[in-house]
VMD Tcl script that builds the backbone (N, CA, C; Angstrom):
set m [mol new atoms 192]
animate dup $m
set s [atomselect $m all]
$s set {name element resname resid chain x y z} {
  {N N UNK 1 A 20.611 -21.642 -10.218}
  {CA C UNK 1 A 19.418 -21.194 -10.910}
  {C C UNK 1 A 18.351 -20.734 -9.908}
  {N N UNK 2 A 18.202 -21.498 -8.826}
  {CA C UNK 2 A 17.209 -21.142 -7.813}
  {C C UNK 2 A 17.545 -19.798 -7.165}
  {N N UNK 3 A 18.844 -19.559 -6.974}
  {CA C UNK 3 A 19.250 -18.278 -6.380}
  {C C UNK 3 A 18.919 -17.115 -7.311}
  {N N UNK 4 A 19.084 -17.330 -8.608}
  {CA C UNK 4 A 18.773 -16.291 -9.584}
  {C C UNK 4 A 17.282 -15.967 -9.582}
  {N N UNK 5 A 16.453 -16.987 -9.526}
  {CA C UNK 5 A 14.999 -16.784 -9.486}
  {C C UNK 5 A 14.602 -16.059 -8.208}
  {N N UNK 6 A 15.183 -16.472 -7.084}
  {CA C UNK 6 A 14.880 -15.812 -5.811}
  {C C UNK 6 A 15.290 -14.342 -5.851}
  {N N UNK 7 A 16.445 -14.061 -6.441}
  {CA C UNK 7 A 16.907 -12.677 -6.553}
  {C C UNK 7 A 15.975 -11.854 -7.430}
  {N N UNK 8 A 15.524 -12.427 -8.532}
  {CA C UNK 8 A 14.606 -11.717 -9.423}
  {C C UNK 8 A 13.284 -11.410 -8.724}
  {N N UNK 9 A 12.772 -12.368 -7.968}
  {CA C UNK 9 A 11.527 -12.140 -7.229}
  {C C UNK 9 A 11.715 -11.069 -6.166}
  {N N UNK 10 A 12.845 -11.107 -5.496}
  {CA C UNK 10 A 13.131 -10.120 -4.458}
  {C C UNK 10 A 13.215 -8.714 -5.041}
  {N N UNK 11 A 13.822 -8.579 -6.194}
  {CA C UNK 11 A 13.949 -7.267 -6.829}
  {C C UNK 11 A 12.629 -6.781 -7.423}
  {N N UNK 12 A 11.757 -7.698 -7.811}
  {CA C UNK 12 A 10.478 -7.316 -8.409}
  {C C UNK 12 A 9.431 -6.956 -7.362}
  {N N UNK 13 A 9.593 -7.407 -6.129}
  {CA C UNK 13 A 8.589 -7.178 -5.087}
  {C C UNK 13 A 8.310 -5.696 -4.841}
  {N N UNK 14 A 9.322 -4.830 -4.698}
  {CA C UNK 14 A 9.014 -3.408 -4.471}
  {C C UNK 14 A 8.263 -2.768 -5.630}
  {N N UNK 15 A 8.544 -3.190 -6.842}
  {CA C UNK 15 A 7.839 -2.629 -7.998}
  {C C UNK 15 A 6.368 -3.018 -7.967}
  {N N UNK 16 A 6.096 -4.255 -7.584}
  {CA C UNK 16 A 4.710 -4.712 -7.505}
  {C C UNK 16 A 3.977 -3.989 -6.377}
  {N N UNK 17 A 4.640 -3.797 -5.256}
  {CA C UNK 17 A 4.013 -3.140 -4.112}
  {C C UNK 17 A 3.728 -1.674 -4.401}
  {N N UNK 18 A 4.508 -1.056 -5.258}
  {CA C UNK 18 A 4.339 0.366 -5.547}
  {C C UNK 18 A 3.300 0.631 -6.631}
  {N N UNK 19 A 2.734 -0.411 -7.218}
  {CA C UNK 19 A 1.778 -0.220 -8.306}
  {C C UNK 19 A 0.567 0.598 -7.877}
  {N N UNK 20 A -0.067 0.206 -6.801}
  {CA C UNK 20 A -1.292 0.871 -6.368}
  {C C UNK 20 A -0.975 1.839 -5.237}
  {N N UNK 21 A -1.206 3.111 -5.476}
  {CA C UNK 21 A -0.951 4.111 -4.449}
  {C C UNK 21 A -2.153 4.248 -3.516}
  {N N UNK 22 A -3.330 3.938 -4.014}
  {CA C UNK 22 A -4.536 3.986 -3.199}
  {C C UNK 22 A -5.296 2.676 -3.357}
  {N N UNK 23 A -6.241 2.456 -2.463}
  {CA C UNK 23 A -7.070 1.261 -2.552}
  {C C UNK 23 A -8.462 1.639 -3.029}
  {N N UNK 24 A -9.152 0.682 -3.578}
  {CA C UNK 24 A -10.526 0.870 -4.040}
  {C C UNK 24 A -11.445 0.069 -3.125}
  {N N UNK 25 A -12.306 0.733 -2.334}
  {CA C UNK 25 A -13.172 0.016 -1.402}
  {C C UNK 25 A -14.050 -1.041 -2.063}
  {N N UNK 26 A -14.333 -0.895 -3.347}
  {CA C UNK 26 A -15.200 -1.853 -4.038}
  {C C UNK 26 A -14.478 -3.158 -4.367}
  {N N UNK 27 A -13.168 -3.109 -4.562}
  {CA C UNK 27 A -12.438 -4.294 -5.011}
  {C C UNK 27 A -11.379 -4.784 -4.037}
  {N N UNK 28 A -11.159 -4.087 -2.932}
  {CA C UNK 28 A -10.104 -4.488 -2.006}
  {C C UNK 28 A -10.555 -5.637 -1.109}
  {N N UNK 29 A -9.608 -6.357 -0.489}
  {CA C UNK 29 A -9.963 -7.456 0.410}
  {C C UNK 29 A -10.809 -6.967 1.586}
  {N N UNK 30 A -11.662 -7.831 2.081}
  {CA C UNK 30 A -12.557 -7.478 3.191}
  {C C UNK 30 A -11.780 -7.035 4.424}
  {N N UNK 31 A -10.548 -7.538 4.587}
  {CA C UNK 31 A -9.743 -7.188 5.756}
  {C C UNK 31 A -9.430 -5.693 5.821}
  {N N UNK 32 A -9.446 -5.012 4.679}
  {CA C UNK 32 A -9.153 -3.576 4.651}
  {C C UNK 32 A -10.379 -2.719 4.932}
  {N N UNK 33 A -11.557 -3.325 4.936}
  {CA C UNK 33 A -12.774 -2.578 5.213}
  {C C UNK 33 A -13.232 -1.761 4.021}
  {N N UNK 34 A -14.200 -0.881 4.258}
  {CA C UNK 34 A -14.763 -0.077 3.166}
  {C C UNK 34 A -14.226 1.353 3.213}
  {N N UNK 35 A -12.935 1.484 3.450}
  {CA C UNK 35 A -12.272 2.782 3.556}
  {C C UNK 35 A -11.307 2.928 2.387}
  {N N UNK 36 A -11.173 4.138 1.878}
  {CA C UNK 36 A -10.216 4.447 0.806}
  {C C UNK 36 A -8.872 4.728 1.471}
  {N N UNK 37 A -7.904 3.815 1.323}
  {CA C UNK 37 A -6.607 3.936 1.976}
  {C C UNK 37 A -5.557 4.450 0.999}
  {N N UNK 38 A -4.688 5.324 1.483}
  {CA C UNK 38 A -3.504 5.722 0.723}
  {C C UNK 38 A -2.363 4.842 1.194}
  {N N UNK 39 A -1.660 4.225 0.273}
  {CA C UNK 39 A -0.572 3.315 0.617}
  {C C UNK 39 A 0.777 4.022 0.659}
  {N N UNK 40 A 0.843 5.254 0.219}
  {CA C UNK 40 A 2.083 6.014 0.205}
  {C C UNK 40 A 1.987 7.081 1.289}
  {N N UNK 41 A 2.820 6.978 2.316}
  {CA C UNK 41 A 2.730 7.896 3.451}
  {C C UNK 41 A 3.005 9.337 3.027}
  {N N UNK 42 A 3.894 9.537 2.067}
  {CA C UNK 42 A 4.185 10.906 1.613}
  {C C UNK 42 A 2.960 11.555 0.973}
  {N N UNK 43 A 2.228 10.786 0.173}
  {CA C UNK 43 A 0.997 11.298 -0.437}
  {C C UNK 43 A -0.031 11.614 0.640}
  {N N UNK 44 A -0.165 10.731 1.612}
  {CA C UNK 44 A -1.118 10.950 2.699}
  {C C UNK 44 A -0.804 12.194 3.509}
  {N N UNK 45 A 0.470 12.386 3.820}
  {CA C UNK 45 A 0.881 13.575 4.577}
  {C C UNK 45 A 0.612 14.842 3.775}
  {N N UNK 46 A 0.931 14.802 2.499}
  {CA C UNK 46 A 0.713 15.973 1.637}
  {C C UNK 46 A -0.769 16.341 1.567}
  {N N UNK 47 A -1.626 15.351 1.345}
  {CA C UNK 47 A -3.063 15.627 1.260}
  {C C UNK 47 A -3.635 16.074 2.599}
  {N N UNK 48 A -3.189 15.458 3.690}
  {CA C UNK 48 A -3.682 15.849 5.010}
  {C C UNK 48 A -3.285 17.282 5.331}
  {N N UNK 49 A -2.083 17.667 4.961}
  {CA C UNK 49 A -1.627 19.040 5.189}
  {C C UNK 49 A -2.459 20.022 4.379}
  {N N UNK 50 A -2.687 19.696 3.106}
  {CA C UNK 50 A -3.485 20.574 2.246}
  {C C UNK 50 A -4.914 20.728 2.754}
  {N N UNK 51 A -5.487 19.634 3.288}
  {CA C UNK 51 A -6.887 19.640 3.704}
  {C C UNK 51 A -7.063 19.940 5.187}
  {N N UNK 52 A -5.959 20.114 5.917}
  {CA C UNK 52 A -6.039 20.407 7.342}
  {C C UNK 52 A -6.620 19.257 8.153}
  {N N UNK 53 A -6.318 18.039 7.750}
  {CA C UNK 53 A -6.857 16.857 8.432}
  {C C UNK 53 A -5.749 16.127 9.183}
  {N N UNK 54 A -6.115 15.409 10.258}
  {CA C UNK 54 A -5.118 14.604 10.964}
  {C C UNK 54 A -4.763 13.362 10.144}
  {N N UNK 55 A -3.675 12.728 10.528}
  {CA C UNK 55 A -3.213 11.528 9.828}
  {C C UNK 55 A -3.376 10.324 10.742}
  {N N UNK 56 A -3.891 9.252 10.195}
  {CA C UNK 56 A -4.000 7.982 10.907}
  {C C UNK 56 A -3.140 6.974 10.165}
  {N N UNK 57 A -2.111 6.469 10.830}
  {CA C UNK 57 A -1.257 5.445 10.230}
  {C C UNK 57 A -1.630 4.105 10.837}
  {N N UNK 58 A -1.875 3.136 10.001}
  {CA C UNK 58 A -2.210 1.798 10.479}
  {C C UNK 58 A -1.213 0.822 9.880}
  {N N UNK 59 A -0.533 0.108 10.757}
  {CA C UNK 59 A 0.416 -0.910 10.331}
  {C C UNK 59 A -0.219 -2.261 10.598}
  {N N UNK 60 A -0.459 -3.014 9.548}
  {CA C UNK 60 A -1.056 -4.331 9.727}
  {C C UNK 60 A -0.648 -5.235 8.585}
  {N N UNK 61 A -0.715 -6.518 8.866}
  {CA C UNK 61 A -0.463 -7.509 7.832}
  {C C UNK 61 A -1.806 -7.968 7.306}
  {N N UNK 62 A -1.978 -7.894 6.019}
  {CA C UNK 62 A -3.209 -8.367 5.402}
  {C C UNK 62 A -2.934 -9.759 4.857}
  {N N UNK 63 A -3.630 -10.777 5.380}
  {CA C UNK 63 A -3.378 -12.136 4.901}
  {C C UNK 63 A -3.712 -12.277 3.422}
  {N N UNK 64 A -3.004 -13.132 2.778}
  {CA C UNK 64 A -3.340 -13.380 1.382}
  {C C UNK 64 A -2.172 -13.570 0.611}
}
mol reanalyze $m
mol bondsrecalc $m
mol representation Tube
mol addrep $m
C-alpha cells in the first residue's frame, strides 16, 4: 500500500509543478524576490526572441 501511495505522489508531482507557468511577485515566496519569473524555459526563450531580449536562467532550490 505504501508503495502505491509513493507511486501516486511521484506521478502527480510533475502535474503540480506544471500548474504555474509564471510567478506573481505579490504572492510568491520572499526567496524569489519581486521579479516576475517564467518557469517554462520554452516560453521564456520564445518571448525573449520576440522581444529581442537576453535570457537569464537561474537554477536554485527554493526552501519550503
